C-alpha positions in Angstrom: 34.9 30.9 113.7 35.6 27.8 111.6 39.1 26.6 110.9 40.6 26.6 107.4 41.0 22.8 107.4 37.4 22.2 108.3 36.2 24.8 105.7 38.4 23.1 103.0 37.0 19.7 103.9 33.5 21.0 103.6 34.2 22.4 100.2 35.8 19.2 99.0 32.9 17.1 100.4 30.4 19.4 98.6 32.3 19.2 95.3 32.4 15.4 95.5 28.6 15.3 96.1 27.9 17.7 93.2 30.3 15.7 90.9 28.6 12.4 91.8 25.2 13.9 91.1 26.2 15.2 87.7 27.7 11.8 86.8 24.6 10.0 87.8 22.3 12.4 85.9 24.5 12.1 82.8 24.5 8.4 83.0 20.8 8.3 83.3 20.3 10.5 80.2 23.0 9.0 78.0 22.1 5.4 78.6 18.4 5.6 77.8 17.2 2.6 75.7 14.2 3.1 73.5 11.4 0.9 74.4 9.5 -1.5 72.1 6.0 -1.5 73.6 3.7 0.0 76.1 1.8 -1.9 78.8 -1.5 -0.4 80.0 -2.3 -1.4 83.6 -5.5 -0.8 85.5 -5.3 -1.5 89.3 -2.0 -3.2 88.6 -3.3 -5.7 86.0 -2.1 -5.6 82.4 -5.2 -4.9 80.3 -3.6 -3.9 77.0 -0.2 -4.0 75.2 0.7 -2.0 72.1 3.9 -1.8 70.1 5.4 1.7 69.9 5.4 1.2 66.1 1.6 0.6 66.2 0.3 4.1 65.6 -3.2 4.9 66.7 -5.6 6.2 69.3 -6.9 3.9 72.0 -9.7 4.4 74.6 -8.4 3.0 77.9 -10.2 1.9 81.0 -13.7 2.1 79.5 -12.9 5.5 78.0 -11.5 7.3 81.1 -8.2 7.9 79.3 -7.2 8.2 75.7 -3.8 7.0 74.6 -2.1 8.0 71.4 0.9 6.2 69.9 2.6 8.2 67.2 6.1 8.6 65.9 7.4 6.0 68.4 6.0 7.9 71.4 3.1 7.2 73.7 1.1 9.8 75.5 -2.3 10.5 76.9 -4.4 13.2 75.2 -7.4 13.2 77.4 -8.6 11.9 80.8 -11.8 12.3 82.9 -9.8 13.0 86.1 -10.1 16.5 87.5 -6.4 17.5 87.5 -5.3 15.9 84.2 -1.8 15.5 85.5 -1.5 12.3 83.4 -2.1 14.3 80.2 0.5 16.9 81.2 3.2 14.2 81.9 4.1 14.3 78.2 5.4 11.8 75.7 7.3 8.6 76.7 9.4 6.3 74.6 12.3 5.0 76.7 12.4 1.8 78.6 11.0 2.2 82.1 9.2 5.5 81.5 5.7 5.7 82.9 2.6 7.8 82.8 0.3 7.5 85.8 -3.3 8.5 86.3 -4.0 8.0 90.0 -7.7 8.8 90.1 -8.3 6.2 87.4 -5.8 3.7 88.8 -4.1 3.5 85.3 -0.5 3.3 84.3 1.1 3.3 80.8 4.7 1.9 81.0 7.3 1.6 78.2 9.0 -1.8 78.3 11.3 -4.0 76.2 14.3 -2.8 74.3 14.1 -2.1 70.6 15.2 -5.6 69.8 12.9 -7.4 72.3 9.7 -7.4 70.2 10.0 -11.0 68.9 7.9 -12.4 71.8 4.8 -10.5 70.7 2.4 -12.3 68.4 
């Protein structure tokens, strides 16, 4: 049978771990920065860049994927891959968020803060 001191130490340790996890998760959600643009990469190379204010529908990677930018969000509405996981990943708008289509070797990544768009011509 475990001693009371060891049991209390285990409870305190577990409480600290849970508290730390909650703080990290809250920090992640509260400090999101909206992105300014999306970079489309195929096999790691940037092939297209679009502002999140540039609404439209774009055929990517010779039509394997269809990207939509609307209301400051980017998302894929269609893909020719069998599982369509990239389509189900949903909308992205915050800096660092990414949609990945592994079968087509394609990624769509949100980059740049809201005030970092002056470098785009």
